[in-house]
C-alpha positions in Angstrom: -5.1 -19.0 -13.4 -2.1 -21.3 -12.7 -2.5 -24.9 -13.7 -0.1 -27.9 -13.7 -1.2 -31.0 -15.6 0.5 -34.4 -15.2 3.7 -32.6 -14.1 6.8 -34.7 -13.3 10.4 -33.5 -12.6 13.3 -33.2 -10.4 17.0 -32.8 -10.5 18.6 -34.3 -13.5 18.2 -38.0 -13.2 16.7 -37.8 -9.7 12.9 -37.6 -10.2 11.2 -35.9 -7.2 7.5 -35.7 -8.2 5.2 -37.5 -10.6 2.0 -36.7 -12.5 1.0 -33.8 -10.4 -2.3 -32.0 -11.2 -2.6 -28.7 -9.4 -4.6 -25.6 -10.0 -4.7 -22.1 -8.4 -7.7 -19.9 -9.3 -8.4 -16.2 -9.1 -8.3 -14.6 -5.6 -7.8 -18.0 -4.1 -5.6 -19.4 -1.2 -4.5 -22.9 -2.0 -2.4 -25.0 0.4 0.2 -27.7 -0.6 0.9 -29.8 2.5 2.8 -33.0 3.3 5.6 -34.4 5.3 9.3 -33.5 5.0 10.9 -34.8 1.9 7.6 -35.1 0.0 8.8 -32.8 -2.8 6.9 -29.7 -2.0 9.7 -27.2 -2.3 11.0 -28.9 -5.5 7.5 -28.7 -7.0 7.2 -25.1 -6.2 10.7 -24.4 -7.8 9.5 -26.4 -10.9 6.4 -24.1 -11.2 8.7 -21.0 -11.1 11.3 -22.3 -13.6 14.1 -23.2 -11.2 13.8 -27.0 -11.5 13.6 -29.1 -14.6 10.2 -30.4 -15.8 10.6 -33.9 -17.4 6.9 -34.2 -18.5 3.5 -32.5 -18.2 2.6 -28.9 -18.6 2.4 -25.6 -16.5 0.1 -22.9 -17.8 -0.4 -19.5 -16.4 -3.5 -17.6 -17.8 -3.4 -19.9 -20.8 0.3 -19.4 -21.5 2.8 -22.2 -21.3 5.6 -21.5 -18.8 8.0 -24.3 -20.0 11.1 -22.9 -21.6 10.6 -19.4 -20.1 13.3 -17.8 -18.0 12.7 -17.0 -14.4 12.7 -13.4 -15.2 10.0 -13.8 -17.8 7.9 -15.8 -15.3 8.2 -13.0 -12.8 7.2 -10.5 -15.5 4.1 -12.6 -16.3 2.9 -12.1 -12.7 4.3 -14.9 -10.5 6.4 -14.4 -7.4 8.1 -16.9 -5.1 8.8 -16.3 -1.4 11.5 -19.0 -0.7 11.9 -21.2 2.4 14.3 -19.4 4.7 13.2 -16.0 3.5 16.5 -15.3 1.6 16.6 -11.6 2.2 19.6 -9.5 1.4 20.7 -9.2 5.1 23.1 -6.4 4.6 20.6 -4.1 2.9 17.9 -2.0 4.5 14.3 -3.2 4.6 13.5 -0.4 2.0 16.2 -1.6 -0.4 15.0 -5.2 -0.1 11.5 -4.1 -1.0 12.7 -2.0 -3.9 14.7 -5.0 -5.3 11.4 -7.0 -5.2 9.8 -4.5 -7.5 12.8 -4.1 -9.8 11.5 -6.3 -12.6 8.2 -4.5 -12.8 9.7 -1.0 -12.0 7.4 -0.8 -9.0 8.9 1.5 -6.3 5.6 2.2 -4.4 6.0 0.5 -1.0 2.9 2.0 0.6 0.6 -1.1 0.0 3.0 -3.5 1.6 3.7 -1.2 4.4 0.0 -0.9 5.0 -0.3 -4.7 5.1 2.7 -5.1 7.5 3.0 -2.0 9.6 5.9 -3.4 11.5 7.9 -3.3 8.2 7.1 0.3 7.9 8.5 0.9 11.4 11.7 -0.9 10.4 12.0 0.5 6.9 15.5 1.9 7.4 16.7 -0.9 9.5 19.2 -3.5 8.1 17.2 -6.5 7.2 19.5 -9.1 8.8 19.1 -7.5 12.2 15.3 -8.0 12.5 13.6 -10.8 14.2 12.6 -13.9 12.2 9.0 -12.8 12.1 9.8 -9.5 10.8 12.1 -10.9 8.2 9.3 -13.2 7.0 7.0 -10.2 6.8 9.6 -8.4 4.7 10.1 -11.5 2.5 6.4 -11.6 1.7 6.2 -7.8 1.3 9.2 -8.1 -1.2 7.3 -10.7 -3.1 4.3 -8.5 -3.4 6.5 -5.7 -4.8 6.4 -7.3 -8.2 2.6 -6.9 -8.2 2.0 -10.6 -8.8 -1.2 -12.4 -9.8 0.1 -15.5 -8.0 2.4 -15.6 -5.0 4.0 -18.9 -3.8 5.1 -19.0 -0.2 7.3 -21.8 1.0 7.2 -22.8 4.6 5.8 -19.5 6.0 5.8 -20.7 9.7 9.3 -22.2 9.7 11.1 -21.2 12.9 8.5 -18.6 13.9 6.5 -18.3 17.2 2.8 -19.2 16.8 1.7 -15.7 17.7 3.8 -14.3 14.8 2.6 -17.0 12.4 -1.0 -15.9 13.3 -0.2 -12.4 12.7 1.2 -13.1 9.2 -1.5 -15.6 8.3 -4.2 -13.1 9.1 -3.0 -11.0 6.3 -3.2 -13.6 3.6 -7.0 -13.3 2.9 -6.4 -9.5 2.4 -3.7 -10.3 -0.1 -5.8 -12.8 -2.0 -8.9 -10.6 -2.1 -6.9 -7.7 -3.5 -5.9 -9.8 -6.6 -2.9 -11.9 -5.6 -3.7 -15.6 -5.3 -1.6 -17.6 -3.0 -0.1 -21.1 -3.1 1.0 -21.8 0.4 3.5 -24.6 1.1 3.3 -25.4 4.8 4.2 -28.2 7.2 1.9 -26.7 9.8 -1.1 -28.5 8.5 -3.7 -27.1 10.8 -2.7 -23.5 10.0 -2.6 -24.2 6.3 -6.0 -25.9 6.1 -7.6 -23.2 8.3 -6.5 -20.3 6.0 -6.8 -22.0 2.6 -9.9 -22.6 0.5 -8.5 -25.8 -1.3 -5.6 -28.0 -0.6 -3.4 -30.8 -2.0 -1.6 -33.3 -0.1 1.8 -34.3 -1.5 3.4 -37.5 -0.3 6.6 -39.1 -1.8 6.2 -37.0 -4.9 2.5 -37.8 -5.6 -0.7 -36.0 -4.9 -2.5 -38.4 -2.7 -5.5 -36.2 -1.5 -7.1 -33.0 -2.7 -10.2 -31.0 -2.1 -11.8 -28.4 0.0 -9.4 -27.4 2.9 -12.3 -27.8 5.4 -13.0 -31.3 4.1 -9.3 -32.4 4.4 -9.1 -30.9 7.8 -11.9 -33.2 8.8 -10.5 -36.2 6.9 -9.4 -39.0 9.3 -6.4 -39.8 7.1 -5.1 -36.2 7.4 -5.9 -36.1 11.1 -4.0 -39.3 11.8 -1.1 -38.7 9.5 -0.5 -34.9 10.0 -2.5 -33.7 13.0 -1.8 -36.6 15.5 -5.4 -37.4 15.9 -6.6 -41.0 16.2 
């Protein structure tokens, strides 16, 4: 569905990633893991048109994404839940959700409220007054409002208690099985590789490992470098 081939890019003359091959299939959860500063967020931003691509290609359902505006990419069926959530803190939860569906004119919030009942309980609350976990639920729900085929989530667990992370992670398979594939960027390697079907390891801007998530979770190199085992 979404495929990057030999993708390189960064910020102007500062190259951040090199020759990345990455694919996200239908109804799939794919993890992109790696250390701080590896280029994960920049790569995600490149896939959604926010960072310059210097070489390589990105295709979505057979259509090239290079040269398209962010708005066009959203309309094609890709959404991006950014690191830090980036809600509109002075607006209500309901208004944040409606803004997420603006491009596709989707105003039906029932599906996302069913996925995250706590968001339904806070629907009229000002988003900036919610807990971090509730804000992350709202950010993911807002991303779903554009009815995407692929949703990219950047650092889902950042700053959240493990019990809240578990609650959110438990919803991802439901999202994927209902038609929205997920590309999950995550520093919590154990969590990411447990929920994902496949994974890529990005280090210093290069894909250094890839394969089934279960295989990578058992790989001594991943255990030693990212899980503190060995």
